C-alpha positions as CSV (number, residue, x, y, z in Angstrom):
1,M,52.4,-4.8,-1.1
2,P,49.5,-4.9,1.3
3,G,46.8,-7.3,0.3
4,D,49.0,-9.4,-1.9
5,A,48.8,-12.9,-0.3
6,A,51.6,-14.4,-2.4
7,V,54.2,-12.0,-1.0
8,P,55.1,-12.3,2.6
9,E,55.4,-8.8,4.1
10,E,58.4,-9.6,6.2
11,H,60.5,-10.9,3.3
12,G,59.2,-9.2,0.2
13,V,59.8,-12.4,-1.8
14,P,57.0,-14.2,-3.6
15,E,56.4,-17.8,-2.3
16,A,56.8,-20.7,-4.6
17,E,53.6,-22.0,-6.2
18,G,52.3,-25.2,-4.8
19,T,53.7,-24.7,-1.2
20,P,51.2,-24.8,1.7
21,E,51.9,-21.2,2.4
22,A,51.1,-20.1,-1.2
23,A,47.8,-22.0,-0.9
24,G,47.1,-20.1,2.3
25,K,47.8,-23.1,4.5
26,P,50.6,-23.0,7.1
27,E,52.9,-26.0,7.2
28,N,51.7,-27.0,10.7
29,D,48.0,-26.8,9.7
30,P,46.5,-30.3,10.4
31,V,44.3,-30.1,7.3
32,A,47.2,-29.3,5.1
33,S,49.3,-32.2,6.5
34,E,46.3,-34.5,6.1
35,D,46.1,-33.6,2.5
36,R,49.7,-34.6,2.1
37,G,49.5,-37.8,4.1
38,L,46.4,-40.0,4.1
39,S,46.0,-42.2,1.1
40,E,42.7,-42.8,-0.7
41,R,42.6,-46.2,0.9
42,D,43.1,-44.8,4.4
43,R,40.2,-42.3,3.8
44,A,38.0,-45.1,2.5
45,L,38.8,-47.2,5.6
46,L,37.7,-44.4,7.9
47,A,34.6,-43.7,5.8
48,M,33.6,-47.3,6.0
49,E,34.0,-47.3,9.7
50,A,32.2,-44.0,10.2
51,R,28.9,-45.2,8.7
52,G,26.3,-47.4,10.4
53,W,25.7,-51.0,9.4
54,P,22.6,-53.1,9.8
55,G,24.6,-56.1,10.8
56,P,28.1,-57.6,10.6
57,G,27.4,-59.5,7.4
58,A,26.6,-56.4,5.4
59,K,29.8,-54.6,6.6
60,E,32.0,-57.6,5.7
61,R,30.4,-57.9,2.3
62,A,31.0,-54.2,1.7
63,I,34.6,-54.4,2.7
64,R,35.2,-57.2,0.2
65,E,33.3,-55.5,-2.6
66,R,34.3,-51.8,-2.2
67,L,37.8,-52.2,-0.8
68,G,38.8,-55.5,-2.4
69,I,40.4,-56.8,0.8
70,T,39.4,-59.4,3.4
71,P,37.7,-58.3,6.6
72,T,40.8,-59.5,8.5
73,R,43.1,-57.3,6.5
74,Y,40.6,-54.4,6.9
75,Y,40.8,-54.6,10.7
76,Q,44.6,-54.9,10.6
77,L,44.9,-51.8,8.5
78,L,42.3,-49.9,10.5
79,N,44.0,-50.8,13.8
80,A,47.3,-49.3,12.5
81,L,45.5,-46.3,11.0
82,I,43.8,-45.1,14.2
83,D,47.3,-44.6,15.7
84,D,48.1,-42.2,12.9
85,E,47.8,-38.5,13.8
86,R,46.8,-37.7,10.2
87,A,43.8,-40.0,10.6
88,L,42.9,-38.2,13.8
89,A,43.1,-34.8,12.0
90,H,40.9,-36.2,9.1
91,D,38.1,-37.7,11.2
92,P,38.6,-37.1,14.9
93,V,35.1,-38.4,15.9
94,T,35.6,-41.8,14.3
95,V,39.3,-42.2,15.3
96,N,38.6,-41.3,19.0
97,R,35.6,-43.7,19.1
98,L,37.7,-46.5,17.7
99,R,40.6,-45.8,20.1
100,R,38.1,-45.9,23.1
101,L,36.7,-49.2,21.9
102,R,40.1,-50.7,21.5
103,Q,41.2,-49.5,24.9
104,S,38.0,-50.9,26.5
105,R,38.6,-54.3,24.9
106,R,42.2,-54.3,26.1
107,T,41.3,-53.5,29.7
108,R,38.6,-56.3,29.9
109,R,41.2,-59.0,29.3
């Protein structure tokens, strides 16, 4: 059936509802895999890091109030998160910036 997106032409069998293909997203689509992978907390960590802050005190206060964790724990989680390819797919600008900063700190030692 031409034009019927739910039926693959090569198989003639309708795809199961709820699969990435049925939603029009191939399995290897980075956006589709991001939807299946990053938690709400992970997205909140990246959003917190993506915005500008007037000073370190304001950021630490926001981490405690909005995320309910200590700044130390925040940076531990963030450091692990920037190695996750799903985070890179979600916010490549922020993740690449954080990776560069981490690398420059490591090479200065």
